[in-house]
N, C-alpha and C positions, 0 to 999 in steps of 0.2 A: 505493501498500500504505499503510497506516496504522500508525504505531509507536504503541504503548498504556504509558503509565505509570499503573500500579496501585498508589494511595495509601490511607494510614488517615488518617483524622484527628479529631482530636478536637473536638467543638465544646463551649464552658463561655459558658454566659451569667450576666452577674452585674447586677443593676440595667439591666436590656436592654441590655446592651453586649455584643458579642462578644468575647471571648478573639483574640488573633490574635499570629505573631511575624513576624518578619521575619530573614531570615539574611543575613548578611554579606556584601557585595558586591549583596546583591539591592534591589532599589528599590521592592518589593511586599511587601503583607503575606503570609501564609499561613494557614491554620490547621495547629496545632501536631499532630505526628505525620512519617510516612514507611513503608517500603516494609516489607514484612513479610522474615524471613531463612527460608532453605530450612526446610520443614517446622513453621515456627512458624504457629500459630495468629492469627488477627486480634486477641484479646483479649491474648494474651501480648504481641506486636509492638506494639499500641498502649501498651500499659503501660510497656516497655522504651524506645520510641520518646520518650513524653512524661517519663518521667524522664531520659532523655537531653539533650533541650532544655531542661526547664523544673525540673528538680532537685525535681519534686513526683513523690507514687505516686497513682497511681489507685490506686480500689480497685477490684480487678479483680468483685467479685461485683456492682457495682453499674454497671459496663460492657451498654450497652443501642443497640441498633442504632438509627438514627434514619432515614438514607436516603442514597441514592448519586447524585451529581454528576458530569457528564462534559463536558468543556469543552476547546477549543483550549489547548494548556500553553504558558504565557508564557515566550517566550524561547525556543524551538523552532519546529522549520521547521515549517511549515504541513503540515494532518494528522496533528501528532503531538498524542495526546490525552491528559488525564489523567483516569484518572477516581478520585473521591475518594470512598470508604466511609466514611461520617461514624458516628461513635460519643457519646453522652455520657457521662458517668462522673463520681462524686465524687471529690473526690481530698484527701489529707493533704501539709501541706506549706506552703512559701510559695515563691510563684511568682518563680523567677528563671531571666534568660538563662544559658544553657551549651553547651558546645560551639560550633557554626556560628550558634546563634541570637543577634544583636546588638541585637534592640530585641523587646520583648515591651510589648502595648497592649490598650487595652477600644476598642473600635472601636464608633461607631453607625454605622446607615444613612446616612447624610450620609455618611461618608468610605468611602463602596465605592469610590469610584476610586482607594483607594489599595491594592488590592488584586486579588489576582492572576484572572483571567477565572474559575476556578472559584470561587472566595468569591465573588465578585460574584453567581453565580448560588445558592450557599448563603443566602447574606445577603437575594436575593431573597426566597427560600421563606420564612428566619427572619421576616422583615417582613411577607408575605403571612400568616404563622401568628401572627404577633402578638406573638413572642418578643424581637422586637430594636424599638427606636425610632430 
C-alpha cells in the first residue's frame, strides 16, 4: 500500500537560481510550501505556508499553477510518495527564515544533489525549460 504526502510548493526563480529552504534538523533542501488545512484552497494554503515559513506575502492574484511532481519521500519508508503541486507567484516583503525553516538559499542546477528527491525532479524540469542554470 502506498502512503501519500500531498504538498503545495512555491517555485520562485531569480537570476536563473531557484529559491529553496531547509528545515531545522533536515539535511536536504525543499521548495517552500506545505499542506492544506481542511477546507483550504491551494491558493490560500500556499499563501499561508509561505508567509509562515519565509515572512513574505504572496500576491494571491498572481498565483498560477506550474506543474505537479511525484517522488519517493525523503526520509520516509519505501513506498511513501510525495506529490508536490507547484505554483509560481509574485511576492512582497523580504525573504527570511521563520518557524521551522533554518536556511533559505538560491540554488543552481549544479546543487541539485543538496535537494530532496522531488525537488531534484522539479529542478530537472526547470533546467530542461531553460528556467534555471
